N, C-alpha and C positions, 0 to 999 in steps of 0.2 A: 401165404397165397397157392393157388391151384393153379395148373399153367391154364386150366378151362377157365378159371375167375381170370385170371390174369387177361384175357382176351376176349373178353365181354363187349359186344356193343354197349354204344351209350343209352339205347332207348332199353334193354337187357338192364342195363345198371340201376335204372331210374326205375324199374318195372314197380308198381304200387302192389299194396297187399289185395287180394281178393274182396274185402271188406271195405276198403278204401274207393274201389272201385264201384262197388255195389252201391255206396253212399253217392257220388257224385253220378253213376247214371241212371240212380233211382231221380235225383234231381233233374237230370235233364228231361229223362222220358214223361217225368210229372207233368213237367214245364209245357213239352208237347203235347200231351193228353189233353191237359188244360186248357191249350190252346186252340185243338183241333174241334174238344168238348163248347167252348163259346162259338164257335163257326157253325156249329152245327144249326139247320134248320129245322127243329122239335118237331113241326108239323108235319114235315117232309123228311123222315130219317131215311138215309141211303147206307144201305151196309156197309159200304166201303169205309164210312167213316167210323160205326160202330167198330166195323173188325181192326181198323188200326188202333183204335186205344185199347182195345183188349189184348192186341199184340203188343204194343209199346208195355203194357202193364206186368204182361207174362215174360217178355221179352227179359225184362230187370231182373225178374227171380231167377230165370231158366240161365241167364248167362252167371250170377253170384252161384249157382248150385254148381254148375258145369266148370266154373275155375278155380271154385273151393278143393278139387280134388287135384288139382295137377300142382307139379313142379316147379320150382322157378323158372327154369329153363324153358319149359314149353308155355309157363303163364306168360314170359313175355314177348312170345311169340303168338299167343293166342290174343294176349291184348292190343296187340297191332293190328289183328285181323277186326276185333270187336269196336276198336278206333273208327275203320272205316263204313263198318254199320251202323255205329252210333251219325256218324256224317249223312250217311245215306238216309237213315230213315228221318232225321230233320229234314232232308231236300224233300222228302216223300211227303212230308208232313206241311211245309210251306208250300209245295204245290196242291195240297189241299184245300189249304186256307186262300187259293188262289193270289199266293203272293201278295200278304196284306203288308202294310209298307212296314210297320215298327215290328213285327215279329220277325218281317224279313232279316230288317236290322240287326236286331237283339241278335237271334240265330245265329247268322253270321258272324257276327262279332265274337259271340261265345266258340265257335268253330275254328277261328285264328286263334283265338286266347288260347284254349285246351291243346291247338296242334303246339304252337310255337312254344310253349310252356313244359312240356312232357316231352316232347323231341324234337325239336328245332326246326330249321325250313324242310327236311327231310319229310317228316313229318307233316307241316303244314301244307305241303305240294299234296301229298296223298291222299288226306282227307279231305282237299277241295274236291281232287277229283272224283272221290265218293262221293260228296256232297253233290256232282253234277250229274253221277251215275245216279242217284238215288231220283232227283229230278226228272231223269232220262225215264227210268223205269215207271215212274208213277204216271206216264203219257198212257201206260196199259190198259190201266184201271180209271185213270181219271184225266177229262182234258179241261186244264185250266184256262181261265175265262182270261187272264192276265188284263184285271181291272187293277192290282196293287193297292187295294180298298184301305181305309186306317179306320175301320170301326172301332169303337174305341171300348166295346164288351173285348174284341182278340187282341187288341192291344194290351187293356188293361191284365189279360190272365198271363201272357205270355211275358208282361213288364216284371209281375210280379213273380213269375217261377226264375226268370233269366235272373232277376236281382237277388232272390232266394240263393242261386247258385253262385254268384260271385262271391255275396258274403259268406256263405258256408266253405267256399276255397277260400277266402280271402283271410277266415280263420284257421285254415288246416292247415296254409302256409306258415302263419304265422307260429303255429305251435308247432311245427315241422322245424323252422327256424331257429327256435329255441331251444328243442331238442340238438340240433346240432351245434349251435354256441354253445350247449353244456359239453357236449361229446366233445367239441374241441378243447373246452377249455380241461378234460378229462385228459385227454390226447395229450395235451402239453404238458399236464403235470405227470403222465405217465411216463412221456420222453426225458423230462428233468430226472426222473428216479431211475432210469433207465442209463441215462449219464454217468448217472453217480455211480451205480453198479458196474458199469462198462468200465469205468476208473477202477474201481477198487478192484474189479477181475484182470483187469491188466498186467495189477500189478504181480499176479500170481503166473504168467505167463511171461514167453522172450518175446521181446519187442517183433522178428520176425514172425511169429505167430499169432501175435494180437495184429500187426499189419494187414497180415495174409487172410486171416477171419473177416476185418473189418470190411476187405476190398473185394471181398469174396471170391478170393483168390487161393483159398484152401489147397487146391489140387498143384499149387505151387512147391510144396511143404515136402511131397514124395521122397522118397531117398534118392540120392546120389552120390556120386561120386565128386570130391571137392580136395582140391590141395589148402589145407588151411594150417594155421596155429594155432594149437592146444596149451591153456595153463592153466596150470594148479597151486593155491596154495594152500596152508594150513598153519594154525598155531602152535607152538612147540610147546609141548608141555600142558597142553590146554585140558587133558583130560585129570591131570593133577589138581589144575587152579579151579576145576568146577567142582573138585570134593574139600575143595579150603573155602570155599565162598558160599555164601547163601543161594539159592535159587533167582531170588528176584535180582540181587546184585548181579550176579553171572548176567541173567537174561538182558540185564541193561546195557552192562558191557560190551556183548557179544552182539546186538543189535547197534551199538555205536559204531563199533570196529566195522561189521558189515553195509551199514549207513556211510561210513567215509569212503571203504573199499569201493561200492558201487559207486558214490559220484565219478572217480576215477575211470574207471572200469565204461562209464558212459561217456566221459570225458574224451577217450581215444577210441569210442566206437564198438570195443567190444559187445561180444553176447553172451549173459549169462547163464550158463547153462542149468549149474542148480549150484544151491547150498545143501554142504553137508556137514553140520552142526555147523564149526568153525573153517570148515576149509569151502574154496570156490573154485569152481570151475569153469572158463572160459574160453570161448573160440572167437578168434579172427578169422573174417572171409570169407564164413557160411551165408552172408546178403551181405548186398552193397559192399562187395569188393572192391580196393582199390587196386587190386593187386596182389602177387604174393607177396612181394619185397616188401612195400609199403604195409600191409597188413602185417608184415612180421616185424617189421620197424614199430608201428605202435603197439603190438603186444611188448615189446622189450622196453619201448618208452611209461607205458603202463606200470611196469612190474618196477623201474627205477622208480616211479612218481609214490606208487605204493610203499615203495621203501623205506622214502623219506618220511611220509607221510606217517607210518608206523613209528618213527623217531620221536615224531611231535607227542602222537596218541599216549607211547609207554610215560613222558612227562606229566604229560595230565591223569594218566592212570597211578603214576607214582604219587602224585600231590593227592590224590583221593585214598591212598594205604595201601596200595596194591606195590608189594616192595620189588617182588621179584618183575621185572621186564618180561611182559610180550613180548615174543621174537618170531617174526614170521619165516617163514623156508619156501620157495618158489620154483618150481620147473616149468621150462614149456617145451615144445616140439613142433617141428612144421613137417607135413605131409601129406598123402593122400588120407581121406576117411573117407567114410561113408556119413551122409549129414541128410537129415529127414526126421519121419514120425515114423515110430515104431509102436507097438502095442497091439492089442486088442480092439476092436469093433467099438467097445464099452469105455475102454480108456488107453489114450493115446500120450506119447512122450517124445517132445522133438529134443533130439538129442544127437551126438556124434560117437562113431563106433569104428573100433577098427585097430589095430596094432599102434600106429604112432600115437594115440591116445593114450594107449597103458603105458608107453614109453614117458609120456610128460609126466603120467602120475608117479612112475618110479624114479624120476630125476628130482620131483618134488619132496618124494622120502628121505631121497638119500644126500639132500642139500644139508648144512649146516645153519642153525639160526643165522637170520640177516641176510641168508644166502641165498642168489639167483644160478640157477642152474639152466644151461640150455645144450641144445644137441648139435651136432655138428653141421648136420641139415639149417638148422634156426642160425648159428655162428655165422654161415657163407654167405646168406642173405642180410646180414647188419656189421660185419666185419668192420666196413669201413667209417662207420659211424659211430659204432658202439668197441670199448677198448674190452676185452676179453684175454683172460688167464686161463692157459690151456692148464687141465686138470689130468690130464691123462685120460686111461681108461677106466670103466669101472663095471664089475660084474652087476647086472640087472636081472630080476629073477622075472623067466618068463620067455630071456633072451637066450640063447644058445652064444654067441658070441659077444664078448666084451665090446661096450659102446663107450665112442668118446664124447666128452662133455666139456665144458666151458663153465666157468665163471664170469658172472658178466659184473665189473667194476664200475662203470661209469661211462656217460659220452664223452668221445673224442675231446670236442671243444670245451667241456668242463675241467679237463685234467691239466697237467702241465702247470703253464702261466696263469694260464684262463682258470684253473680250477677254483673252484666257489665251494665246492662241499668236502667239509673233512669227518672223517670218522675213524676212531680207535677203539680199542678197549684190550685189557690186560686183568690180571687180577688187581682189583683194587683200583681200577683206572676206567675209566670210558669218557670217551669225548665224543659229541654229535656237532657239527658246527657248520650252519647253512648260510652263507654269506649275502646271498639276497634276501634273507629274513632279519636280517640285523637290521635297526633303524640306525641312521645317522647319532640319531640322541641320544642311543644306547652304546653306542660304538667303545666310545672311552671307558663304559661300564665293565664290559666284555673283556678290554684289552687291561684292563686293571687286575680280573677276576683271575687272568691265565696270566699274568707276569705276578699275581700274589702266589700263585700255583704252583709254579714254576720255581721259586724262590725258597718255598718250604721243600719242596721236592729236593732240590739241591743241600738244602739243610740236613734233610734227613741221613739219620745214619743207619743204613739195613743191615740188620742183623743175619 
């Protein structure tokens, strides 16, 4: 919608086409001409009557020829002026008929009806003033006798003309209403498909971008500096797996993995920047930030939840015939980055750039399978709630100085006597136990399995 169309006046928005105006003005003028013709005494014809009848017929054609060449903006303004002229001509005709009672009532009703229908109270007032002006102007060429006659000939002519006018107008409004109903049904159908397409499109855009576009606030996506937490993850040796599996099976496995990880990311309020094959890039604090410390805590909580969920998926995939367990490695860092839209006028990408983004990516690459590495900046924000193991300093590509890193062990509340998660692995041995997921009716079964494994291991003679 253009700026001009958004500020149109009501009467401009309701402007009819020149053809429609021609039809209704013709009915009005023919009804007025017929009424005037039935009043004439043919034995003593007065030029003012003949001249008025001829003018009414020419007026109809000339106005159509003139309005047919105008654009919509000018047409709406000219239509308003012509409406005044119509009312003034009716006033002139009624004055020439000495205000015969029935024509007066009928034409006056028509003026009120047409004005209120097409322009509301404002048009009603203007047309009535024009009607009165027409009567006053008629005094220059004719002095009415004010007899208010009710001749049957005059009444019949005006009655036929006005009834025809109302019938045609009713038919026209019926057709117009029918078109409006059809257009409304079409619009509702388009809105439905628009919602479907919008939903499909929303899955390809980050939530901040989608919200900003939907709310008309895409200017808020301009690049700005923010202190955020950036997360990277990928699956160890996924490229090797892609060579061993069929494309269809690999696609199904990858989509399942990304779906499960996305649910966790959404739960903790992260923004998925992009999927890079099996890799995931997430940021916290770019929009709807809850504070740097809480954003960082949410990111670490997400990583721990993803690690747990990955253990469950490993068991599912093992049952599907994937013998080698898929292992996830993760890295994250906190710092000031540039967040916003980058690209060209034809293609934009909402992402985050900066040295701290590169460091998070390097930490993910340096992590071991099932390991979460975090930088010192991230550790300083979560150390009170998360137990971390100091891994010392590592050399990172692109950084001149070694970087101090930490390995996330778990939440402090879940360790020690309250520990509910156990995991260990060695050659020929792998254990994953989540006490929160073990049901009471399966507890005895789990204990028996652990005891049996422990007794077999004690009796085993290792060479």
